[in-house]
Each structure stands twice: as structure tokens, then as C-alpha cells.
Backbone and ligand atoms as CSV (ligand in chain L), in Angstrom:
chain,resi,resn,atom,element,x,y,z
A,1,UNK,N,N,0.838,-1.205,0.000
A,1,UNK,CA,C,0.000,0.000,0.000
A,1,UNK,C,C,0.868,1.248,0.000
A,2,UNK,N,N,1.876,1.240,0.883
A,2,UNK,CA,C,2.746,2.419,0.959
A,2,UNK,C,C,3.494,2.638,-0.359
A,3,UNK,N,N,3.888,1.496,-0.949
A,3,UNK,CA,C,4.614,1.595,-2.229
A,3,UNK,C,C,3.729,2.244,-3.292
A,4,UNK,N,N,2.470,1.837,-3.300
A,4,UNK,CA,C,1.551,2.405,-4.304
A,4,UNK,C,C,1.404,3.903,-4.089
A,5,UNK,N,N,1.290,4.307,-2.809
A,5,UNK,CA,C,1.156,5.737,-2.510
A,5,UNK,C,C,2.400,6.486,-2.986
A,6,UNK,N,N,3.563,5.863,-2.759
A,6,UNK,CA,C,4.803,6.519,-3.188
A,6,UNK,C,C,4.875,6.648,-4.701
A,7,UNK,N,N,4.466,5.565,-5.373
A,7,UNK,CA,C,4.472,5.600,-6.841
A,7,UNK,C,C,3.530,6.688,-7.344
A,8,UNK,N,N,2.362,6.785,-6.722
A,8,UNK,CA,C,1.384,7.783,-7.142
A,8,UNK,C,C,1.952,9.179,-6.930
A,9,UNK,N,N,2.611,9.392,-5.772
A,9,UNK,CA,C,3.195,10.700,-5.489
A,9,UNK,C,C,4.276,11.026,-6.514
A,10,UNK,N,N,5.062,10.006,-6.857
A,10,UNK,CA,C,6.121,10.207,-7.848
A,10,UNK,C,C,5.545,10.593,-9.198
A,11,UNK,N,N,4.470,9.913,-9.594
A,11,UNK,CA,C,3.853,10.198,-10.887
A,11,UNK,C,C,3.284,11.618,-10.904
A,12,UNK,N,N,2.687,12.004,-9.751
A,12,UNK,CA,C,2.113,13.338,-9.656
A,12,UNK,C,C,3.204,14.395,-9.774
A,13,UNK,N,N,4.303,14.151,-9.086
A,13,UNK,CA,C,5.413,15.093,-9.124
A,13,UNK,C,C,5.954,15.223,-10.549
A,14,UNK,N,N,6.093,14.074,-11.221
A,14,UNK,CA,C,6.612,14.094,-12.592
A,14,UNK,C,C,5.682,14.895,-13.498
A,15,UNK,N,N,4.362,14.707,-13.295
A,15,UNK,CA,C,3.397,15.422,-14.119
A,15,UNK,C,C,3.498,16.926,-13.865
A,16,UNK,N,N,3.643,17.299,-12.593
A,16,UNK,CA,C,3.747,18.720,-12.252
A,16,UNK,C,C,5.015,19.332,-12.838
A,17,UNK,N,N,6.115,18.591,-12.736
A,17,UNK,CA,C,7.369,19.099,-13.286
A,17,UNK,C,C,7.231,19.312,-14.789
A,18,UNK,N,N,6.523,18.396,-15.442
A,18,UNK,CA,C,6.296,18.529,-16.881
A,18,UNK,C,C,5.552,19.808,-17.196
A,19,UNK,N,N,4.613,20.155,-16.320
A,19,UNK,CA,C,3.803,21.352,-16.552
A,19,UNK,C,C,4.606,22.636,-16.389
A,20,UNK,N,N,5.523,22.634,-15.417
A,20,UNK,CA,C,6.238,23.891,-15.170
A,20,UNK,C,C,7.584,23.963,-15.893
A,21,UNK,N,N,7.945,22.892,-16.618
A,21,UNK,CA,C,9.211,22.932,-17.358
A,21,UNK,C,C,9.164,24.079,-18.362
A,22,UNK,N,N,10.253,24.814,-18.499
A,22,UNK,CA,C,10.215,25.963,-19.405
A,22,UNK,C,C,10.015,25.515,-20.854
A,23,UNK,N,N,9.223,26.271,-21.594
A,23,UNK,CA,C,8.982,25.922,-22.987
A,23,UNK,C,C,10.272,26.098,-23.780
A,24,UNK,N,N,10.442,25.242,-24.784
A,24,UNK,CA,C,11.637,25.341,-25.616
A,24,UNK,C,C,11.597,26.637,-26.414
A,25,UNK,N,N,12.712,27.284,-26.534
A,25,UNK,CA,C,12.697,28.529,-27.290
A,25,UNK,C,C,12.599,28.188,-28.785
A,26,UNK,N,N,12.126,29.144,-29.545
A,26,UNK,CA,C,11.806,28.975,-30.961
A,26,UNK,C,C,12.817,28.161,-31.775
A,27,UNK,N,N,14.068,28.571,-31.746
A,27,UNK,CA,C,14.999,27.948,-32.685
A,27,UNK,C,C,15.933,26.926,-32.042
A,28,UNK,N,N,15.591,26.476,-30.842
A,28,UNK,CA,C,16.417,25.460,-30.201
A,28,UNK,C,C,15.895,24.086,-30.578
A,29,UNK,N,N,16.604,23.408,-31.455
A,29,UNK,CA,C,16.153,22.083,-31.866
A,29,UNK,C,C,16.602,21.061,-30.844
A,30,UNK,N,N,15.745,20.083,-30.505
A,30,UNK,CA,C,16.185,19.004,-29.617
A,30,UNK,C,C,17.273,18.198,-30.318
A,31,UNK,N,N,18.136,17.571,-29.544
A,31,UNK,CA,C,19.238,16.808,-30.140
A,31,UNK,C,C,18.691,15.680,-30.997
A,32,UNK,N,N,19.219,15.533,-32.177
A,32,UNK,CA,C,18.764,14.478,-33.071
A,32,UNK,C,C,19.951,13.694,-33.607
A,33,UNK,N,N,19.676,12.487,-34.065
A,33,UNK,CA,C,20.701,11.607,-34.615
A,33,UNK,C,C,20.543,11.609,-36.143
A,34,UNK,N,N,21.487,12.244,-36.821
A,34,UNK,CA,C,21.377,12.412,-38.278
A,34,UNK,C,C,21.354,11.070,-39.020
A,35,UNK,N,N,22.067,10.070,-38.478
A,35,UNK,CA,C,22.093,8.757,-39.132
A,35,UNK,C,C,20.715,8.107,-39.115
A,36,UNK,N,N,20.072,8.167,-37.949
A,36,UNK,CA,C,18.703,7.629,-37.848
A,36,UNK,C,C,17.770,8.462,-38.711
A,37,UNK,N,N,18.009,9.772,-38.693
A,37,UNK,CA,C,17.168,10.688,-39.472
A,37,UNK,C,C,17.185,10.345,-40.954
A,38,UNK,N,N,18.342,9.986,-41.449
A,38,UNK,CA,C,18.445,9.632,-42.871
A,38,UNK,C,C,17.584,8.404,-43.173
A,39,UNK,N,N,17.682,7.391,-42.291
A,39,UNK,CA,C,16.876,6.179,-42.509
A,39,UNK,C,C,15.382,6.508,-42.468
A,40,UNK,N,N,14.983,7.350,-41.502
A,40,UNK,CA,C,13.569,7.709,-41.375
A,40,UNK,C,C,13.099,8.514,-42.590
A,41,UNK,N,N,13.942,9.410,-43.047
A,41,UNK,CA,C,13.609,10.264,-44.195
A,41,UNK,C,C,13.295,9.398,-45.418
A,42,UNK,N,N,14.053,8.309,-45.551
A,42,UNK,CA,C,13.825,7.402,-46.676
A,42,UNK,C,C,12.651,6.466,-46.381
A,43,UNK,N,N,12.613,5.889,-45.167
A,43,UNK,CA,C,11.575,4.908,-44.836
A,43,UNK,C,C,10.191,5.531,-44.768
A,44,UNK,N,N,10.094,6.769,-44.304
A,44,UNK,CA,C,8.780,7.396,-44.135
A,44,UNK,C,C,8.300,8.123,-45.384
A,45,UNK,N,N,9.081,8.019,-46.442
A,45,UNK,CA,C,8.605,8.524,-47.736
A,45,UNK,C,C,8.819,10.008,-47.996
A,46,UNK,N,N,9.499,10.717,-47.083
A,46,UNK,CA,C,9.744,12.152,-47.317
A,46,UNK,C,C,10.434,12.338,-48.669
A,47,UNK,N,N,11.374,11.438,-48.947
A,47,UNK,CA,C,12.200,11.558,-50.150
A,47,UNK,C,C,11.376,11.540,-51.432
A,48,UNK,N,N,10.227,10.834,-51.393
A,48,UNK,CA,C,9.444,10.682,-52.618
A,48,UNK,C,C,8.992,12.046,-53.138
A,49,UNK,N,N,8.694,12.959,-52.240
A,49,UNK,CA,C,8.242,14.285,-52.659
A,49,UNK,C,C,9.354,15.334,-52.579
A,50,UNK,N,N,10.208,15.199,-51.560
A,50,UNK,CA,C,11.214,16.251,-51.336
A,50,UNK,C,C,12.577,15.926,-51.935
A,51,UNK,N,N,12.705,14.778,-52.576
A,51,UNK,CA,C,13.979,14.417,-53.206
A,51,UNK,C,C,14.889,13.652,-52.257
A,52,UNK,N,N,15.722,12.801,-52.820
A,52,UNK,CA,C,16.573,11.933,-51.984
A,52,UNK,C,C,17.567,12.711,-51.140
A,53,UNK,N,N,18.004,13.862,-51.618
A,53,UNK,CA,C,18.914,14.672,-50.808
A,53,UNK,C,C,18.258,16.015,-50.464
A,54,UNK,N,N,16.932,15.967,-50.316
A,54,UNK,CA,C,16.208,17.157,-49.884
A,54,UNK,C,C,16.241,18.297,-50.885
A,55,UNK,N,N,16.435,17.934,-52.161
A,55,UNK,CA,C,16.592,18.982,-53.176
A,55,UNK,C,C,15.273,19.559,-53.663
A,56,UNK,N,N,14.147,19.028,-53.126
A,56,UNK,CA,C,12.843,19.521,-53.562
A,56,UNK,C,C,12.393,18.753,-54.791
A,57,UNK,N,N,11.158,18.983,-55.188
A,57,UNK,CA,C,10.658,18.225,-56.333
A,57,UNK,C,C,9.453,18.879,-56.965
A,58,UNK,N,N,8.785,18.093,-57.801
A,58,UNK,CA,C,7.684,18.628,-58.605
A,58,UNK,C,C,6.322,18.250,-58.037
A,59,UNK,N,N,6.304,17.536,-56.913
A,59,UNK,CA,C,5.026,17.078,-56.380
A,59,UNK,C,C,4.128,18.271,-56.077
A,60,UNK,N,N,2.885,18.215,-56.484
A,60,UNK,CA,C,1.949,19.334,-56.299
A,60,UNK,C,C,2.526,20.630,-56.854
A,61,UNK,N,N,3.200,20.550,-57.974
A,61,UNK,CA,C,3.733,21.766,-58.586
A,61,UNK,C,C,5.154,21.999,-58.155
A,62,UNK,N,N,5.371,22.323,-56.897
A,62,UNK,CA,C,6.734,22.537,-56.410
A,62,UNK,C,C,6.803,22.142,-54.946
A,63,UNK,N,N,7.565,21.107,-54.668
A,63,UNK,CA,C,7.752,20.663,-53.285
A,63,UNK,C,C,9.021,21.332,-52.754
A,64,UNK,N,N,8.944,21.948,-51.573
A,64,UNK,CA,C,10.076,22.746,-51.092
A,64,UNK,C,C,11.374,21.966,-50.892
A,65,UNK,N,N,12.472,22.673,-51.082
A,65,UNK,CA,C,13.808,22.157,-50.759
A,65,UNK,C,C,13.877,22.005,-49.239
A,66,UNK,N,N,14.388,20.870,-48.756
A,66,UNK,CA,C,14.538,20.686,-47.309
A,66,UNK,C,C,16.008,20.668,-46.885
A,67,UNK,N,N,16.907,20.476,-47.855
A,67,UNK,CA,C,18.329,20.402,-47.526
A,67,UNK,C,C,18.751,21.685,-46.809
A,68,UNK,N,N,19.395,21.521,-45.680
A,68,UNK,CA,C,19.886,22.647,-44.883
A,68,UNK,C,C,18.775,23.664,-44.627
A,69,UNK,N,N,17.614,23.148,-44.251
A,69,UNK,CA,C,16.444,23.996,-44.046
A,69,UNK,C,C,16.715,25.083,-43.014
A,70,UNK,N,N,16.235,26.276,-43.315
A,70,UNK,CA,C,16.401,27.369,-42.354
A,70,UNK,C,C,15.201,27.469,-41.421
A,71,UNK,N,N,14.235,26.577,-41.616
A,71,UNK,CA,C,13.072,26.589,-40.725
A,71,UNK,C,C,13.514,26.262,-39.304
A,72,UNK,N,N,13.065,27.020,-38.319
A,72,UNK,CA,C,13.331,26.619,-36.928
A,72,UNK,C,C,12.640,25.291,-36.648
A,73,UNK,N,N,13.142,24.514,-35.686
A,73,UNK,CA,C,12.574,23.197,-35.427
A,73,UNK,C,C,11.068,23.260,-35.169
A,74,UNK,N,N,10.619,24.246,-34.414
A,74,UNK,CA,C,9.197,24.310,-34.082
A,74,UNK,C,C,8.316,24.445,-35.336
A,75,UNK,N,N,8.789,25.214,-36.297
A,75,UNK,CA,C,8.029,25.386,-37.539
A,75,UNK,C,C,8.065,24.086,-38.351
A,76,UNK,N,N,9.211,23.425,-38.329
A,76,UNK,CA,C,9.373,22.132,-39.007
A,76,UNK,C,C,8.377,21.129,-38.426
A,77,UNK,N,N,8.359,21.056,-37.104
A,77,UNK,CA,C,7.489,20.128,-36.386
A,77,UNK,C,C,6.013,20.442,-36.680
A,78,UNK,N,N,5.706,21.711,-36.687
A,78,UNK,CA,C,4.335,22.150,-36.949
A,78,UNK,C,C,3.869,21.688,-38.337
A,79,UNK,N,N,4.772,21.800,-39.321
A,79,UNK,CA,C,4.438,21.380,-40.688
A,79,UNK,C,C,4.172,19.872,-40.750
A,80,UNK,N,N,4.939,19.106,-39.952
A,80,UNK,CA,C,4.724,17.652,-39.935
A,80,UNK,C,C,3.359,17.307,-39.351
A,81,UNK,N,N,3.018,17.972,-38.268
A,81,UNK,CA,C,1.770,17.640,-37.559
A,81,UNK,C,C,0.546,18.220,-38.251
A,82,UNK,N,N,0.670,19.463,-38.708
A,82,UNK,CA,C,-0.465,20.122,-39.378
A,82,UNK,C,C,0.042,20.833,-40.615
A,83,UNK,N,N,0.211,20.075,-41.695
A,83,UNK,CA,C,0.774,20.662,-42.917
A,83,UNK,C,C,-0.066,21.834,-43.420
A,84,UNK,N,N,0.621,22.803,-44.003
A,84,UNK,CA,C,-0.086,24.005,-44.437
A,84,UNK,C,C,-1.002,23.741,-45.614
A,85,UNK,N,N,-0.686,22.730,-46.441
A,85,UNK,CA,C,-1.470,22.609,-47.658
A,85,UNK,C,C,-1.630,21.161,-48.104
A,86,UNK,N,N,-0.814,20.713,-49.040
A,86,UNK,CA,C,-1.005,19.388,-49.656
A,86,UNK,C,C,-0.238,18.245,-49.009
A,87,UNK,N,N,0.726,18.544,-48.176
A,87,UNK,CA,C,1.542,17.471,-47.600
A,87,UNK,C,C,0.710,16.621,-46.632
A,88,UNK,N,N,0.904,15.289,-46.650
A,88,UNK,CA,C,0.188,14.456,-45.672
A,88,UNK,C,C,0.695,14.745,-44.260
A,89,UNK,N,N,-0.203,14.633,-43.279
A,89,UNK,CA,C,0.189,14.892,-41.882
A,89,UNK,C,C,0.850,13.651,-41.286
A,90,UNK,N,N,1.837,13.881,-40.412
A,90,UNK,CA,C,2.496,12.795,-39.683
A,90,UNK,C,C,2.201,13.003,-38.198
A,91,UNK,N,N,1.256,12.218,-37.659
A,91,UNK,CA,C,0.896,12.338,-36.245
A,91,UNK,C,C,2.029,11.777,-35.388
A,92,UNK,N,N,2.032,12.140,-34.121
A,92,UNK,CA,C,3.102,11.672,-33.232
A,92,UNK,C,C,3.136,10.152,-33.093
A,93,UNK,N,N,1.992,9.495,-33.257
A,93,UNK,CA,C,1.948,8.036,-33.188
A,93,UNK,C,C,2.721,7.397,-34.335
A,94,UNK,N,N,2.841,8.108,-35.423
A,94,UNK,CA,C,3.526,7.613,-36.618
A,94,UNK,C,C,4.988,8.039,-36.601
A,95,UNK,N,N,5.216,9.286,-36.180
A,95,UNK,CA,C,6.556,9.873,-36.179
A,95,UNK,C,C,6.707,10.633,-34.849
A,96,UNK,N,N,7.505,10.082,-33.959
A,96,UNK,CA,C,7.629,10.680,-32.627
A,96,UNK,C,C,8.412,11.992,-32.684
A,97,UNK,N,N,8.399,12.730,-31.576
A,97,UNK,CA,C,9.172,13.976,-31.498
A,97,UNK,C,C,10.657,13.693,-31.726
A,98,UNK,N,N,11.127,12.576,-31.129
A,98,UNK,CA,C,12.539,12.234,-31.289
A,98,UNK,C,C,12.866,11.937,-32.756
A,99,UNK,N,N,11.959,11.224,-33.422
A,99,UNK,CA,C,12.185,10.909,-34.835
A,99,UNK,C,C,12.157,12.173,-35.689
A,100,UNK,N,N,11.261,13.105,-35.333
A,100,UNK,CA,C,11.225,14.384,-36.057
A,100,UNK,C,C,12.562,15.107,-35.871
A,101,UNK,N,N,13.088,15.068,-34.646
A,101,UNK,CA,C,14.377,15.724,-34.361
A,101,UNK,C,C,15.502,15.044,-35.140
A,102,UNK,N,N,15.424,13.717,-35.290
A,102,UNK,CA,C,16.442,12.985,-36.046
A,102,UNK,C,C,16.425,13.412,-37.521
A,103,UNK,N,N,15.225,13.499,-38.076
A,103,UNK,CA,C,15.117,13.905,-39.487
A,103,UNK,C,C,15.632,15.337,-39.648
A,104,UNK,N,N,15.261,16.199,-38.708
A,104,UNK,CA,C,15.704,17.601,-38.754
A,104,UNK,C,C,17.236,17.662,-38.730
A,105,UNK,N,N,17.832,16.846,-37.854
A,105,UNK,CA,C,19.302,16.828,-37.757
A,105,UNK,C,C,19.914,16.344,-39.072
A,106,UNK,N,N,19.289,15.345,-39.676
A,106,UNK,CA,C,19.799,14.839,-40.959
A,106,UNK,C,C,19.744,15.926,-42.032
A,107,UNK,N,N,18.607,16.632,-42.080
A,107,UNK,CA,C,18.448,17.650,-43.125
A,107,UNK,C,C,19.504,18.747,-43.008
A,108,UNK,N,N,19.941,19.017,-41.757
A,108,UNK,CA,C,20.957,20.054,-41.571
A,108,UNK,C,C,22.312,19.635,-42.120
A,109,UNK,N,N,22.523,18.326,-42.299
A,109,UNK,CA,C,23.824,17.868,-42.808
A,109,UNK,C,C,23.899,17.949,-44.334
A,110,UNK,N,N,22.750,18.165,-44.977
A,110,UNK,CA,C,22.744,18.200,-46.446
A,110,UNK,C,C,23.106,19.595,-46.932
A,111,UNK,N,N,23.808,19.650,-48.052
A,111,UNK,CA,C,24.146,20.977,-48.557
A,111,UNK,C,C,22.888,21.608,-49.142
A,112,UNK,N,N,22.753,22.881,-48.943
A,112,UNK,CA,C,21.544,23.586,-49.341
A,112,UNK,C,C,21.453,23.814,-50.836
A,113,UNK,N,N,20.709,24.838,-51.190
A,113,UNK,CA,C,20.526,25.146,-52.611
A,113,UNK,C,C,21.868,25.334,-53.295
A,114,UNK,N,N,21.963,24.826,-54.479
A,114,UNK,CA,C,23.204,24.983,-55.232
A,114,UNK,C,C,22.984,24.505,-56.647
A,115,UNK,N,N,24.049,24.341,-57.358
A,115,UNK,CA,C,23.968,23.862,-58.732
A,115,UNK,C,C,23.575,22.384,-58.736
A,116,UNK,N,N,22.761,21.985,-59.694
A,116,UNK,CA,C,22.352,20.586,-59.791
A,116,UNK,C,C,23.575,19.670,-59.879
A,117,UNK,N,N,24.611,20.127,-60.577
A,117,UNK,CA,C,25.797,19.272,-60.761
A,117,UNK,C,C,26.504,19.001,-59.433
A,118,UNK,N,N,26.228,19.816,-58.410
A,118,UNK,CA,C,26.888,19.630,-57.120
A,118,UNK,C,C,26.144,18.668,-56.201
A,119,UNK,N,N,24.937,18.256,-56.598
A,119,UNK,CA,C,24.180,17.359,-55.733
A,119,UNK,C,C,24.784,15.959,-55.785
A,120,UNK,N,N,25.153,15.396,-54.647
A,120,UNK,CA,C,25.817,14.085,-54.630
A,120,UNK,C,C,25.019,12.988,-55.326
A,121,UNK,N,N,23.699,12.989,-55.199
A,121,UNK,CA,C,22.901,11.917,-55.798
A,121,UNK,C,C,23.035,11.936,-57.318
A,122,UNK,N,N,23.182,13.119,-57.882
A,122,UNK,CA,C,23.280,13.222,-59.339
A,122,UNK,C,C,24.692,12.831,-59.791
A,123,UNK,N,N,25.668,13.172,-58.978
A,123,UNK,CA,C,27.047,12.842,-59.336
A,123,UNK,C,C,27.317,11.343,-59.301
A,124,UNK,N,N,26.690,10.646,-58.334
A,124,UNK,CA,C,27.085,9.263,-58.115
A,124,UNK,C,C,26.126,8.249,-58.753
A,125,UNK,N,N,24.968,8.700,-59.292
A,125,UNK,CA,C,24.042,7.717,-59.839
A,125,UNK,C,C,23.859,7.899,-61.327
L,1,LIG,C1,C,3.112,13.446,-50.753
L,1,LIG,C2,C,4.242,14.365,-50.826
L,1,LIG,C3,C,4.981,14.720,-49.539
L,1,LIG,C4,C,5.522,13.858,-48.590
L,1,LIG,C5,C,5.491,12.339,-48.549
L,1,LIG,C6,C,6.181,14.706,-47.609
L,1,LIG,N1,N,6.034,16.023,-47.946
L,1,LIG,FE1,FE,6.774,17.620,-46.909
L,1,LIG,N2,N,5.816,18.893,-48.207
L,1,LIG,C7,C,5.085,18.510,-49.317
L,1,LIG,C8,C,4.468,19.690,-49.917
L,1,LIG,C9,C,3.580,19.691,-51.159
L,1,LIG,C10,C,4.860,20.798,-49.122
L,1,LIG,C11,C,4.449,22.277,-49.294
L,1,LIG,C12,C,3.476,22.670,-48.175
L,1,LIG,C13,C,2.213,21.833,-48.159
L,1,LIG,O1,O,1.614,21.585,-49.228
L,1,LIG,O2,O,1.789,21.422,-47.036
L,1,LIG,C14,C,5.740,20.265,-48.062
L,1,LIG,C15,C,6.359,21.038,-47.102
L,1,LIG,C16,C,7.255,20.546,-46.147
L,1,LIG,C17,C,7.996,21.362,-45.227
L,1,LIG,C18,C,7.992,22.886,-45.156
L,1,LIG,C19,C,9.197,23.377,-45.925
L,1,LIG,C20,C,9.289,24.862,-46.057
L,1,LIG,O3,O,10.430,25.335,-46.272
L,1,LIG,O4,O,8.261,25.546,-45.973
L,1,LIG,C21,C,8.725,20.518,-44.435
L,1,LIG,C22,C,9.680,20.906,-43.311
L,1,LIG,C23,C,8.423,19.171,-44.877
L,1,LIG,N3,N,7.536,19.226,-45.923
L,1,LIG,C24,C,8.975,18.036,-44.324
L,1,LIG,C25,C,8.622,16.726,-44.670
L,1,LIG,C26,C,9.124,15.542,-44.014
L,1,LIG,C27,C,10.165,15.541,-42.898
L,1,LIG,C28,C,8.493,14.471,-44.585
L,1,LIG,C29,C,8.586,13.013,-44.192
L,1,LIG,C30,C,8.339,12.694,-42.793
L,1,LIG,C31,C,7.639,15.004,-45.646
L,1,LIG,N4,N,7.749,16.364,-45.655
L,1,LIG,C32,C,6.859,14.233,-46.497
L,1,LIG,C33,C,4.948,17.225,-49.790
L,1,LIG,C34,C,5.305,16.076,-49.116
């Protein structure tokens, strides 16, 4: 009985701490693993519309470039959860916050806009 009371108190404390934890500032991205992000980017189909190296594409007219995105993480996350227009939504049950952070970290490793001849996928395939 005492153990249960202690567990309940612990859970309550954890919930309260969660409530008062300071909100993340706009452009502070949570730590992500770029290697996992690359696998997720390919497995979850982002590449089909945004290009294998985030170079953008023709889906729905023009799909935005994601390589070296200047979007702050919060805006990136917002687009995943509630896309502004034609992009399918990725709920947290499908793509967790950590997975979103991993993809974001991966996208930062890609070189941004540049000449088509400089894109690694075009050079090597
Ligand atoms: C079916 C095609 C499609 C897929 C799959 C897709 N997107 Fe998109 N994405 C779009 C389109 C189209 C837009 C332009 C905004 C809109 O229509 O919602 C967009 C916009 C974005 C933006 C905003 C970019 C900017 O600079 O404004 C981000 C970030 C993004 N997508 C990330 C992702 C990620 C990460 C995935 C995979 C988890 C993904 N998208 C999968 C089509 C797609």
C-alpha cells in the first residue's frame, strides 16, 4: 500500500514538473541523430516528394527544398503535424518527437541550394 502511494506521489510530481518545465525557445532544436534521421527520411517517404537529398521536387507543382532547411525546429514540427497545404500529416503516433528531431538533424547535414551538378545523388548515380 505504501509503495503504491509513493508511486502515485512520484507520478504526480513528474506530471507537475512537466507542466512547469520551461517551454523550448523557438529555434532550439532538440538533439537528433542524423544517421537515424536519414533512414527515417527514406523509410517514411519524405524523399518521394522532397527528393533523396532534400533537393525539392515537382510534387503538387513545387515541393520545397529541405536540404539545410532554415526553418526553426518548431516550424518544421508544426508542418509535420499540421501541414499548411497538400503534404500528408504525420501524427506523433507515426513519427515521434525524437524521430522528427532525427530527421531535422539529418536535413541540416545536407548541402543547401546549389547547382544541380553539385548534388551528390546526381554525381554518383
Ligand atoms: C506526398 C508528398 C509529400 C511527402 C510524402 C512529404 N512532404 Fe513535406 N511537403 C510537401 C508539400 C507539397 C509541401 C508544401 C506545403 C504543403 O503543401 O503542405 C511540403 C512542405 C514541407 C515542409 C515545409 C518546408 C518549407 O520550407 O516551408 C517541411 C519541413 C516538410 N515538408 C517536411 C517533410 C518531411 C520531414 C516528410 C517526411 C516525414 C515530408 N515532408 C513528407 C509534400 C510532401
